[in-house]
RODO-2510 file (C-alpha; in nm, 4 decimals, decimal comma):
residues 267
     n   res          X          Y          Z
     1     m     2,9176     6,6562    11,2275
     2     i     2,7041     6,3411    11,2478
     3     p     2,4290     6,3356    10,9906
     4     a     2,0637     6,3024    11,1013
     5     t     1,8003     6,0724    10,9411
     6     t     1,4198     6,1371    10,9444
     7     v     1,1616     5,8715    11,0661
     8     s     0,7940     5,8340    10,9825
     9     d     0,6806     6,0613    11,2744
    10     g     0,8905     6,3463    11,1394
    11     r     1,1422     6,3548    11,4169
    12     a     1,5108     6,3494    11,3352
    13     r     1,7348     6,0950    11,4922
    14     p     2,1187     6,0883    11,4968
    15     s     2,2606     5,8324    11,2443
    16     r     2,5527     5,5896    11,3337
    17     p     2,9023     5,6801    11,2477
    18     l     2,9945     5,5954    10,8828
    19     h     3,3471     5,4411    10,9924
    20     r     3,5182     5,3000    11,2928
    21     s     3,7639     5,5004    11,5034
    22     r     4,1397     5,4498    11,4428
    23     r     4,3339     5,1881    11,6433
    24     g     4,6732     5,2718    11,8159
    25     f     5,0112     5,1403    11,7151
    26     t     5,1110     4,7997    11,8329
    27     l     5,4161     4,7464    12,0637
    28     l     5,5967     4,5830    11,7705
    29     e     5,5419     4,8841    11,5544
    30     v     5,6612     5,1228    11,8253
    31     l     5,9800     4,9163    11,8760
    32     l     6,0574     4,8866    11,5027
    33     s     6,0099     5,2633    11,4562
    34     i     6,2530     5,3307    11,7437
    35     a     6,5053     5,0949    11,5979
    36     i     6,4885     5,2582    11,2582
    37     a     6,5194     5,6028    11,3991
    38     g     6,8004     5,5067    11,6191
    39     s     6,9841     5,3616    11,3106
    40     l     6,9415     5,6650    11,1154
    41     i     7,0788     5,8849    11,4006
    42     v     7,3853     5,6613    11,4545
    43     a     7,4513     5,6617    11,0845
    44     a     7,4235     6,0474    11,0753
    45     v     7,6496     6,0899    11,3690
    46     t     7,9082     5,8459    11,2261
    47     l     7,8963     6,0213    10,8910
    48     a     7,9461     6,3652    11,0616
    49     l     8,2408     6,2472    11,2667
    50     s     8,4133     6,0754    10,9741
    51     m     8,3686     6,3851    10,7493
    52     g     8,5096     6,5970    11,0405
    53     e     8,8039     6,3697    11,0790
    54     v     8,8663     6,3763    10,6991
    55     w     8,8475     6,7597    10,6777
    56     g     9,0448     6,7872    10,9916
    57     n     9,3245     6,5626    10,8538
    58     g     9,3075     6,7474    10,5139
    59     s     9,3382     7,0779    10,7009
    60     g     9,6523     6,9583    10,8909
    61     r     9,8158     6,8483    10,5775
    62     r     9,7559     7,1793    10,4109
    63     l     9,8864     7,3697    10,7065
    64     f    10,2073     7,1409    10,6976
    65     d    10,2512     7,2300    10,3317
    66     q    10,2245     7,5931    10,4090
    67     h    10,4649     7,5569    10,6938
    68     v    10,7295     7,3818    10,4887
    69     r    10,7011     7,6487    10,2276
    70     g    10,7259     7,9297    10,4708
    71     v    11,0386     7,7795    10,6406
    72     t    11,2037     7,7327    10,3040
    73     r    11,1268     8,0878    10,1900
    74     f    11,2537     8,2229    10,5213
    75     l    11,5851     8,0250    10,5104
    76     d    11,6407     8,1108    10,1462
    77     t    11,5867     8,4867    10,2160
    78     i    11,8476     8,4972    10,4913
    79     l    12,1066     8,2820    10,3133
    80     r    12,0920     8,5239    10,0160
    81     q    12,1951     8,8022    10,2582
    82     a    12,4614     8,5992    10,4227
    83     e    12,8113     8,7569    10,4637
    84     p    13,1331     8,5869    10,6039
    85     p    13,1174     8,5618    10,9802
    86     p    13,4047     8,6745    11,2030
    87     d    13,6924     8,4249    11,2514
    88     n    13,6734     8,2374    11,5787
    89     t    14,0426     8,2608    11,6275
    90     a    14,0259     8,6435    11,6002
    91     t    14,0978     8,8717    11,8964
    92     s    13,7983     8,8710    12,1361
    93     g    13,6572     9,1731    12,2906
    94     v    13,4249     9,4657    12,1976
    95     g    13,7093     9,6594    12,0421
    96     a    13,7919     9,3871    11,7966
    97     a    13,4142     9,3528    11,7123
    98     q    13,3804     9,7269    11,6594
    99     n    13,6836     9,7305    11,4367
   100     e    13,5412     9,4452    11,2263
   101     a    13,2002     9,6288    11,2148
   102     q    13,3787     9,9536    11,0990
   103     e    13,5643     9,7465    10,8304
   104     a    13,2282     9,5821    10,7131
   105     q    13,0640     9,9294    10,6912
   106     q    13,3566    10,0462    10,4810
   107     e    13,3182     9,7429    10,2540
   108     q    12,9521     9,8080    10,2159
   109     r    13,0282    10,1709    10,1180
   110     e    13,2689    10,0455     9,8652
   111     g    13,0234     9,8163     9,6989
   112     p    12,9582     9,4453     9,6780
   113     a    13,2625     9,3976     9,4433
   114     a    13,4982     9,4694     9,7295
   115     l    13,3223     9,2042     9,9507
   116     g    13,4223     8,8500     9,9098
   117     t    13,5569     8,8606     9,5638
   118     e    13,9054     8,9998     9,6517
   119     s    13,9175     8,8555     9,9892
   120     g    13,7902     8,5153     9,8709
   121     q    13,5857     8,4567    10,1938
   122     e    13,2921     8,2271    10,1700
   123     p    12,9763     8,3713    10,3148
   124     v    12,8830     8,0484    10,4825
   125     v    13,1469     7,8521    10,6710
   126     w    13,1792     7,5819    10,9345
   127     q    13,2461     7,7051    11,2918
   128     e    13,2184     7,5998    11,6415
   129     v    12,9480     7,7762    11,8466
   130     r    13,0760     8,0439    12,0744
   131     g    12,9949     8,0365    12,4471
   132     n    13,1002     7,6636    12,5073
   133     a    12,7187     7,5766    12,5234
   134     y    12,7381     7,3245    12,2565
   135     g    13,0754     7,1721    12,3087
   136     n    13,2838     7,1317    12,0055
   137     e    12,9972     7,1196    11,7692
   138     r    13,0489     7,2926    11,4311
   139     l    12,7591     7,4519    11,2406
   140     l    12,6995     7,6131    10,9255
   141     t    12,7575     7,9789    11,0209
   142     f    12,7044     8,3125    10,8508
   143     e    12,6548     8,6850    10,9314
   144     l    12,3539     8,8982    10,8502
   145     p    12,4277     9,2802    10,8011
   146     t    12,0789     9,3631    10,9475
   147     s    11,8594     9,1853    11,1992
   148     p    11,5449     8,9943    11,0688
   149     g    11,2214     9,1021    11,2200
   150     v    11,1665     8,7584    11,3774
   151     f    11,4525     8,8098    11,6132
   152     a    11,3272     8,9114    11,9767
   153     w    11,5890     9,1589    12,1005
   154     p    11,6105     9,2397    12,4731
   155     e    11,6664     9,6071    12,3643
   156     q    11,7281     9,7760    12,0466
   157     p    11,8155     9,5526    11,7456
   158     l    12,1752     9,5488    11,6404
   159     p    12,3310     9,4808    11,3097
   160     f    12,6096     9,2209    11,2160
   161     v    12,4159     8,9258    11,3573
   162     v    12,6127     8,6007    11,3488
   163     c    12,3727     8,2966    11,2788
   164     a    12,4161     7,9290    11,2763
   165     l    12,1867     7,6504    11,1660
   166     r    12,1330     7,3603    11,3943
   167     v    11,9131     7,0498    11,3575
   168     d    11,8151     6,8391    11,6510
   169     p    11,6363     6,5383    11,5306
   170     r    11,4118     6,5331    11,8356
   171     k    11,3402     6,9063    11,8771
   172     g    11,3658     7,0469    11,5273
   173     l    11,5577     7,3131    11,3369
   174     f    11,7031     7,6036    11,5318
   175     l    11,8672     7,9345    11,4177
   176     l    12,1320     8,0390    11,6776
   177     w    12,1970     8,4124    11,6599
   178     k    12,3775     8,6972    11,8348
   179     s    12,5365     9,0228    11,7266
   180     r    12,9018     9,0553    11,7409
   181     l    12,8533     9,4039    11,8606
   182     e    12,7279     9,2744    12,2069
   183     i    12,9721     9,2931    12,5030
   184     d    12,9252     8,9190    12,5922
   185     f    12,9451     8,8044    12,2304
   186     e    13,2493     8,5847    12,2868
   187     d    13,1460     8,4506    12,6306
   188     e    12,7746     8,3857    12,6273
   189     r    12,5796     8,1288    12,4370
   190     p    12,3845     8,2648    12,1421
   191     r    12,0023     8,3048    12,1518
   192     e    11,7989     8,0257    11,9911
   193     l    11,5032     8,0707    11,7505
   194     l    11,3063     7,7502    11,6817
   195     v    11,2396     7,7786    11,3141
   196     s    11,0528     7,4453    11,2780
   197     r    10,9891     7,1627    11,5150
   198     y    10,9054     6,9333    11,2344
   199     v    11,2515     6,9152    11,0893
   200     t    11,4086     6,5794    11,1741
   201     g    11,7230     6,5618    10,9454
   202     i    11,9680     6,7500    10,7212
   203     r    12,1735     6,6050    10,4373
   204     y    12,4534     6,7693    10,2410
   205     f    12,5058     6,7775     9,8583
   206     y    12,8358     6,8368     9,6886
   207     y    12,8785     6,9012     9,3166
   208     d    13,1710     6,6915     9,1673
   209     g    13,2648     6,8613     8,8463
   210     d    13,5922     6,6765     8,8055
   211     k    13,4234     6,3632     8,6762
   212     a    13,3608     6,2932     8,3144
   213     t    12,9859     6,3181     8,3942
   214     p    12,9480     6,5880     8,6738
   215     t    12,7177     6,4704     8,9438
   216     w    12,5659     6,5693     9,2672
   217     e    12,6859     6,3429     9,5611
   218     e    12,4716     6,3184     9,8746
   219     e    12,6260     6,2883    10,2199
   220     e    12,4763     6,2229    10,5596
   221     r    12,7730     6,4031    10,7254
   222     p    12,9779     6,6906    10,5998
   223     r    13,2505     6,5847    10,3643
   224     t    13,6169     6,6444    10,4605
   225     g    13,8988     6,8004    10,2608
   226     t    14,1719     7,0631    10,2442
   227     v    14,0719     7,4141    10,3260
   228     d    14,3417     7,6872    10,3355
   229     g    14,6191     7,4419    10,3534
   230     r    14,4633     7,2464    10,6437
   231     a    14,3647     6,8754    10,5739
   232     g    14,0681     6,7195    10,7306
   233     e    13,8508     7,0271    10,7384
   234     w    13,4735     7,0153    10,6829
   235     l    13,3765     7,1280    10,3262
   236     v    13,0835     7,3708    10,2859
   237     p    12,8191     7,1931    10,0644
   238     q    12,6539     7,3616     9,7692
   239     r    12,3209     7,2551     9,8785
   240     i    12,1532     7,1157    10,1914
   241     r    11,8328     6,9119    10,2129
   242     l    11,5905     6,9469    10,5169
   243     t    11,3512     6,6715    10,6120
   244     f    11,0148     6,7608    10,7564
   245     e    10,7889     6,5048    10,9284
   246     y    10,4328     6,5399    11,0421
   247     k    10,2053     6,2472    11,1447
   248     g    10,3562     6,0159    10,8864
   249     d    10,3748     6,2800    10,6187
   250     i    10,7426     6,3409    10,4957
   251     q    10,8443     6,6310    10,2804
   252     e    11,1964     6,7440    10,1889
   253     t    11,3205     7,0783    10,0600
   254     d    11,6516     7,1918     9,9125
   255     l    11,8343     7,5145     9,9938
   256     i    12,1268     7,6617     9,7842
   257     i    12,4285     7,7660     9,9937
   258     p    12,5795     8,0846     9,8528
   259     t    12,9496     8,1063     9,7633
   260     a    13,1933     8,3783     9,7060
   261     k    13,2441     8,2875     9,3402
   262     l    13,0854     8,4902     9,0789
   263     g    12,8403     8,3388     8,8296
   264     v    12,5216     8,1391     8,8335
   265     p    12,4737     7,8919     9,1345
   266     v    12,4738     7,5191     9,0330
   267     y    12,1336     7,3624     9,0577
***
């Protein structure tokens, strides 16, 4: 409200404003404000993107760690349950497989002492893959008395599942599996389970206890020796080491290969 003043004749007159009206922003000030605001927005977006990238990369590494631990735990579990697989040279056919299954059931009823200790069979052996799908490739092979839950069966799950570990540096770690009770066990290729696509290599460790100072010896390929009087056979390692790779991150994990010998495994 504009105050009024009184003149000599008694009439009130409006007085002049006490201050001038505000002036607007200059063009230079507007441009400077826009530049500052733009710089703040660019900085905020850059920070958000960088933080997202950092958290994303960290999450990927954590998931990779969990994956390595999960694969190691799964393989360790099934290897602890490993039993000697059927001999590749044995008589083929369902009848032979059923006879072997009956013998295995009898061995299970008699107890673990009757399995492996008297026969001297190793639970994990080198064998060529059945079905001629992999040529003459020999893999670490073993048998599981029951089917793990991760196997996708076309029908009802079957026992006595023959499994083999296969590493393809380009595709990952596969578990080949097929029950020896299936009719086409001898003729058809086994099924494949991709355990991890991040496994790029496998190495073999042998414990040399004959030296003055027993040591572990690492081999890129299986060591050869005499097995059951046959020279030049591949020897089953006491440990294997799997190499995992993910976006430059490399991790290695060791697995103990069970043996038929009694006692504590060598670590």
